[in-house]
N, C-alpha and C positions, 0 to 999 in steps of 0.2 A: 504492498500499500504504499502510495506517495504521500509525503507529508504535507496536504493540502489542508486547509482548515476551512472547506465547504461543509455543507451538511453531508452526513454519512448514513445511509438506510441499509440496515442488517434484518434480511428475511429469514425468521426462522421455517424455513422453507417446506420440510415434511408437516408441522403443525398447519400451515396453509394451504397444501393440497389436501389434507383431511380435511379442514374445512368446508373445501372447495368441493371435495367429493360427497360430503353428507349435506351439502347445501345445494348443490346443483343436481336435477334430476337425472338418473341413469338413462334417460331415453335420449341424451343429448349424445349422439354417435358419429363415427367416422362412417365413410361409402360402405366400408365394408362390414358395418354393423358392431364395430368393437365400440365400447363406451370410452367417451373421452371428456367426460364430465369435469373430473379432476383438473385436466389440462386447459380444457377451457375458463373452468372457473379459477384456478390461477392465475391464467393470462390475463384476464378481467380485474382481479385484486389487482395485479402489479401496476396495469393501467390505470386503476382509481388511485393507486397509493402517489404515484407518480404524477397526475394529474393533481391530486390535491395538496402535494406535502413537497413537489419539487426538490428532490435530492440532488445533489451535485455527483454523489457517488452511491453506488449499489452494489449490494453484494447478496446473492442467492447463499445462505449457510445450509449445509448437510450433513445429516448423520453419517459419517464414513463407519462411524459404530455406535448404535442406538445402546447399546449396555454393555459398557468398558467394562473389561476383564480386572484392572485395578480399581474400580467402585464395587464389584462384584465380590473381591476379595475382600472387601471391609466389611461389606453389608451382603450376603447371600441372600437374603430377599429382595434385593435392589431391581425393581422391574419384571421377578421371575416370573409374577402372572400372565406376564404378557409375552411370554417365549414360545414361539410355534414350534421351534425344530432347535434342538442342540447340536453344537458342533462343537468335536474336541478341537479342530484346528478352524481357527477365523472366527468372526461374531456368530453368535447365536440369530435364529431369524426371527423378526417379530411377526406377531400376528397381525395380519394385513389383508381387508376383504379382497377376495379372489378378483374382482373385476379392476380394484386399485392398483396390483402390484403391476402389470404390463402397462400400466400408464405412468411409470415413474421414468422407465428409460425415455419414452417419449417427449416428456417435461425436461429432461436433464439437454437431450437433444437439439428442444427448441430453445432452451437458454443460452446454449453453447453457440449455438448459430445467430442467434441476436447480438451477441458479443456482452450480454450479462453475466458479469464474474461469478461462478458457482466455485465453493469451496468445501469441502470436506477433508478430513485430515485423519488417517488412520490410527485408531486407538482413542479417539475422542467424539465426543456427539456436538451437534450443530450448537448446542447453548455453550459449548467450550470453544468455539470457533468464534463466537457472537461476543463472546467473554474477551478473546485476546485481540480482536479488531476493538472493541470499545476501550479497551486498555491502552492501545496505539493512536487511536484518534485524536486528531490536533485543534478540532472543531465540534460541533454538535454533534449527537447520535441518535436517531428514531430506530427503537428496537421494535420489530412488526414480530409478534408471538402472541399465540394464544396458552401459553405457558407460563403461571405465573412464576415459577422459579426465577425466571430472569428480572423479577421485582427487583432482585438483591444489587442489580447494577445500576439502579437509577440514583442519578447525581445532579443536583439543581446545579452545583458550582460548575459542575463540566456540561450543562446541557445534554445531559444523556436522560433521555426518558422512554418509554415502553408505551407502545400504541396497541392496545388490546384489543382485537376483534369482539363486537357486541351483537353484530350481526352482519355478516359479509364483513366488508374492509368499510362499507358506505359509514357505519357507526362504530368508532374507534372511540375507545376509552384513555384518553390521556394520562397516562400515569406518572405523576413527578412525584415529590417529596412531601408534600404539601396531602396530596389525595392519599397516598400512603399512611401518613401519620393519621389523618382521619378515618379512613379505613380500619388500620390494625394498630394506631400506637406506635410506629415504628419507622425508619427512615432505610432508604434502600440498603444501608449496610447492616442494618439490624434484622431484616426481612428472612435472611440465610439463618440468625438463629432463631428467630419464631419457627421457621418451617421445620427445622429439625428437631424442635423442641414439641411440636404439635403433632407431627407426623403427616406422612402423606399415602394413604393407600393408594393412591392411582400411580406412585412409583414405590411401593413397597417398601417405603420408609414407616418403621414401625413408632417412632418418637416415644415419649415417656408417657407410660401408661399413667391416665388420671391428670395430665397436664393438656388441657384443649387451648385452642387460640386464645380465649381472654385471659385465662391463668398466664401460658406464656406471655403475652404482651405487658400483664401487669408486673410480672418477673422482671422483664428485661426495663421496664420504666423504672424500678425499683434500685436494680443491680445493675444496669447500663448493657452487659454482655453475657454471652454464656460464661466466660471465664470470673465475672463478676458473681455470677448465680451459684458458679461451683465452690468460690471463696467463701460465700454465705453459707451453703452447705457445712462448712468445717468451723464456722464461726457459729457458736451457741449463743451468742447475742444477737445475732441477725433475724429480722424479720421473716420467718418462714414458719408454715404450720408444722407440726410434727409430721403429717403425712407427705407434706411437699417434700420434705428434708428427707424422708426416708424414699419416699419414688425417686428423687434426682440421685441419692446415694445408691440405690440398687443400681441407677442406669446408667453409671459410670463409663462400664466397657462400651456403652453404644454412645456416649456423648464423647468417648474419644477418638471414635473414628468419622462418627457422622459430619463432623464440619468439612471434613477432606470430600467425603461422597457429595454432599448438599453444595457446597462452593463451587460455583463456574471457575473451572480453569481460566487462567490469563497468560497461560505461557507456552501456547499450542503453537507448534514450529511451521507457521503460516508459509505457503509457497507465495512466489513474487508474481502477483497477478495486477492487471488494472483494473481499478474499481470505480473507473471512469464510467458515467452514467453513457452507454452510447446513444448516438443521435441518429446513426445508419446502423444496419445489420451489417456485424463481421461477414458474414457468408450470406449474401441477399438470394443467390440461386436455392443452397440449402433450405432457406427461410421457405421459398416458394413452393420447394418441392414438400417438406412436412403439413405446410400448409393444405395442400391439395390430399396427400396421403391421409392424414388426418382428419380432414374436413373442418380445421379449424378458422377457417373465413374471418369472420364478423371481428373474433376476440383476437385475431391476432394483427387484422388491420387496423383495429381501434388502437392498439399498443403501438405498433408501427409510428401512426400519426401522433401520438402523444409524445414516444422518444424524439419524433423529428421536430415538434413544435418549437 
């Protein structure tokens, strides 16, 4: 990434194409009858995002490994319920709807032909790629995701916010620190501690039994962060109920590893890519061929018009 100071938009691509898949009817098909609802839905999403937010740079961040082994080694239940097929060598396969899987290579081919940077790094999730781009950015960053885990990156001082789709991408919740404090009682930095204390069934994170979201927020308000809470467990004078003290004490093995699992990595070895928003397609003939082969007509044409505007 070049050290430009324009607005960088980072797409949590899988999160968005899953939403497109479930939001656009599967009657949207290629000429040969293959469903392309996720492909067309994602192109419409990107068109709307570029039109409404005018980023200078855009990166479609990918899950090269949706369930990295280094996270599983620390918390074996991490995303375990979403495994469709285990592999001894290489990443496990995620449970993905039958008619979505074949659309992913089409999405990748279209993004590449358009010249939209697409980055996935072996051994890391898209979240980690997003975290690293965000850490390196010189200017403001818009992270577009339906995954609340990325709230931990919100940072008003650096102009980092999360655009969370409520309905398609026409209605986005702009998540900044004021919104986080009002909703959860924490800022971006505190969100990861809140998440690991509370747990997250969708990611297979157990959390601390008996410590829900409200209690976690209260403890963080009282003691600052996870380290402060654990120091309070050891301090007989600290304001903790006996059951909170007992539960937190018993959860120490989990609390020792959870921060590494929950925290988005910010040191991923990113490849050298041009992140500049393309004005014209990198491979016009390939774009044309893909549009015809998969019946992407209107969606692709609208995006090309918006990019060229």
